C-alpha beads as a LAMMPS data file, in Angstrom:
LAMMPS data file: protein, C-alpha beads

110 atoms
109 bonds

1 atom types
1 bond types

-500.0 500.0 xlo xhi
-500.0 500.0 ylo yhi
-500.0 500.0 zlo zhi

Masses

1 110.0

Atoms # bond

1 1 1 400.040 -146.277 -216.861
2 1 1 397.374 -145.227 -219.395
3 1 1 397.096 -141.730 -217.596
4 1 1 400.822 -141.285 -218.596
5 1 1 400.266 -142.825 -222.321
6 1 1 397.345 -140.226 -222.499
7 1 1 399.211 -137.672 -221.110
8 1 1 402.023 -138.479 -223.803
9 1 1 399.397 -138.851 -226.379
10 1 1 398.074 -135.192 -225.262
11 1 1 401.670 -133.510 -225.748
12 1 1 402.040 -135.286 -229.166
13 1 1 398.809 -133.941 -230.419
14 1 1 399.868 -130.017 -228.520
15 1 1 403.144 -130.896 -230.512
16 1 1 401.476 -131.622 -234.185
17 1 1 398.404 -128.650 -233.460
18 1 1 401.659 -126.555 -232.894
19 1 1 403.702 -127.542 -236.090
20 1 1 400.554 -127.498 -237.927
21 1 1 399.674 -123.928 -236.706
22 1 1 403.622 -123.189 -238.019
23 1 1 402.886 -124.452 -241.329
24 1 1 399.967 -122.634 -241.794
25 1 1 401.173 -119.542 -240.658
26 1 1 404.577 -120.407 -243.208
27 1 1 401.592 -120.804 -246.025
28 1 1 399.824 -117.823 -245.358
29 1 1 403.022 -115.546 -245.313
30 1 1 404.443 -116.915 -248.256
31 1 1 400.876 -116.344 -250.433
32 1 1 400.954 -112.710 -248.827
33 1 1 404.587 -112.327 -250.497
34 1 1 403.415 -113.808 -253.472
35 1 1 400.334 -111.931 -253.793
36 1 1 402.593 -108.546 -252.886
37 1 1 405.111 -109.565 -255.765
38 1 1 402.204 -110.489 -258.642
39 1 1 400.494 -106.616 -257.621
40 1 1 403.842 -105.055 -258.064
41 1 1 404.254 -107.439 -261.365
42 1 1 400.967 -106.667 -262.262
43 1 1 401.673 -102.481 -261.663
44 1 1 404.901 -102.704 -263.374
45 1 1 403.510 -104.411 -266.708
46 1 1 400.445 -101.983 -266.748
47 1 1 402.788 -98.955 -266.617
48 1 1 404.829 -100.687 -269.354
49 1 1 401.518 -101.386 -271.738
50 1 1 400.900 -97.824 -270.886
51 1 1 403.631 -96.114 -272.182
52 1 1 403.570 -98.229 -275.098
53 1 1 400.401 -97.337 -275.732
54 1 1 401.015 -93.818 -275.203
55 1 1 404.009 -93.872 -277.640
56 1 1 402.051 -95.737 -280.234
57 1 1 399.297 -92.819 -279.822
58 1 1 401.994 -90.255 -280.110
59 1 1 403.445 -91.675 -283.429
60 1 1 400.024 -92.120 -284.807
61 1 1 399.082 -88.435 -283.957
62 1 1 402.317 -87.378 -285.801
63 1 1 401.711 -89.462 -288.388
64 1 1 398.151 -87.845 -289.141
65 1 1 399.295 -84.618 -288.260
66 1 1 401.965 -85.000 -291.328
67 1 1 398.983 -86.279 -293.850
68 1 1 396.872 -82.906 -292.505
69 1 1 399.418 -81.041 -294.017
70 1 1 399.345 -82.865 -297.272
71 1 1 395.813 -82.867 -297.390
72 1 1 395.673 -78.814 -296.890
73 1 1 398.086 -78.537 -299.667
74 1 1 395.939 -80.865 -301.809
75 1 1 392.584 -79.057 -300.993
76 1 1 394.405 -75.876 -301.883
77 1 1 395.410 -77.122 -304.965
78 1 1 392.091 -78.422 -306.046
79 1 1 390.560 -75.224 -304.783
80 1 1 392.798 -73.094 -307.049
81 1 1 391.955 -75.454 -309.823
82 1 1 388.211 -75.204 -309.752
83 1 1 388.556 -71.216 -309.221
84 1 1 390.779 -71.279 -312.281
85 1 1 387.962 -73.339 -313.975
86 1 1 385.219 -71.093 -312.704
87 1 1 387.188 -67.813 -313.973
88 1 1 387.462 -69.346 -317.328
89 1 1 383.625 -70.567 -317.762
90 1 1 382.972 -66.911 -317.013
91 1 1 385.276 -65.395 -319.161
92 1 1 383.882 -67.713 -321.874
93 1 1 380.057 -66.615 -321.461
94 1 1 380.650 -63.081 -320.288
95 1 1 379.856 -61.480 -323.497
96 1 1 377.095 -63.850 -323.957
97 1 1 375.678 -62.574 -320.720
98 1 1 375.886 -59.150 -321.329
99 1 1 374.495 -59.244 -324.856
100 1 1 371.502 -61.069 -323.713
101 1 1 371.332 -58.101 -320.395
102 1 1 371.469 -55.174 -323.343
103 1 1 368.691 -57.010 -325.520
104 1 1 366.158 -57.435 -322.446
105 1 1 367.032 -53.812 -321.411
106 1 1 366.808 -51.854 -324.427
107 1 1 364.120 -54.430 -325.711
108 1 1 360.328 -52.311 -324.672
109 1 1 357.019 -54.477 -324.979
110 1 1 353.810 -52.511 -324.673

Bonds

1 1 1 2
2 1 2 3
3 1 3 4
4 1 4 5
5 1 5 6
6 1 6 7
7 1 7 8
8 1 8 9
9 1 9 10
10 1 10 11
11 1 11 12
12 1 12 13
13 1 13 14
14 1 14 15
15 1 15 16
16 1 16 17
17 1 17 18
18 1 18 19
19 1 19 20
20 1 20 21
21 1 21 22
22 1 22 23
23 1 23 24
24 1 24 25
25 1 25 26
26 1 26 27
27 1 27 28
28 1 28 29
29 1 29 30
30 1 30 31
31 1 31 32
32 1 32 33
33 1 33 34
34 1 34 35
35 1 35 36
36 1 36 37
37 1 37 38
38 1 38 39
39 1 39 40
40 1 40 41
41 1 41 42
42 1 42 43
43 1 43 44
44 1 44 45
45 1 45 46
46 1 46 47
47 1 47 48
48 1 48 49
49 1 49 50
50 1 50 51
51 1 51 52
52 1 52 53
53 1 53 54
54 1 54 55
55 1 55 56
56 1 56 57
57 1 57 58
58 1 58 59
59 1 59 60
60 1 60 61
61 1 61 62
62 1 62 63
63 1 63 64
64 1 64 65
65 1 65 66
66 1 66 67
67 1 67 68
68 1 68 69
69 1 69 70
70 1 70 71
71 1 71 72
72 1 72 73
73 1 73 74
74 1 74 75
75 1 75 76
76 1 76 77
77 1 77 78
78 1 78 79
79 1 79 80
80 1 80 81
81 1 81 82
82 1 82 83
83 1 83 84
84 1 84 85
85 1 85 86
86 1 86 87
87 1 87 88
88 1 88 89
89 1 89 90
90 1 90 91
91 1 91 92
92 1 92 93
93 1 93 94
94 1 94 95
95 1 95 96
96 1 96 97
97 1 97 98
98 1 98 99
99 1 99 100
100 1 100 101
101 1 101 102
102 1 102 103
103 1 103 104
104 1 104 105
105 1 105 106
106 1 106 107
107 1 107 108
108 1 108 109
109 1 109 110
């Protein structure tokens, strides 16, 4: 009778082992599915972040490009003002420079 009891115990162990294997396989399959889902979610999130960052970069680029035009205009105005200032200064002292040059050219040293 013990052999029958042992035989039943072995059958129970085999059934429990088979059930445990099914549970492990199901968990492994669920884990793989979750990893695949997580990877897809991460790729989607990365793509959204990349798009958002690219839009922000393009917006900044457009803003600074607009400023560049304003900077060019400001620099042109400053340059024109400086040129006008130099012309005024040159016309103010040109007579003195001419007189000084004539004096040095016409003066004879022995």
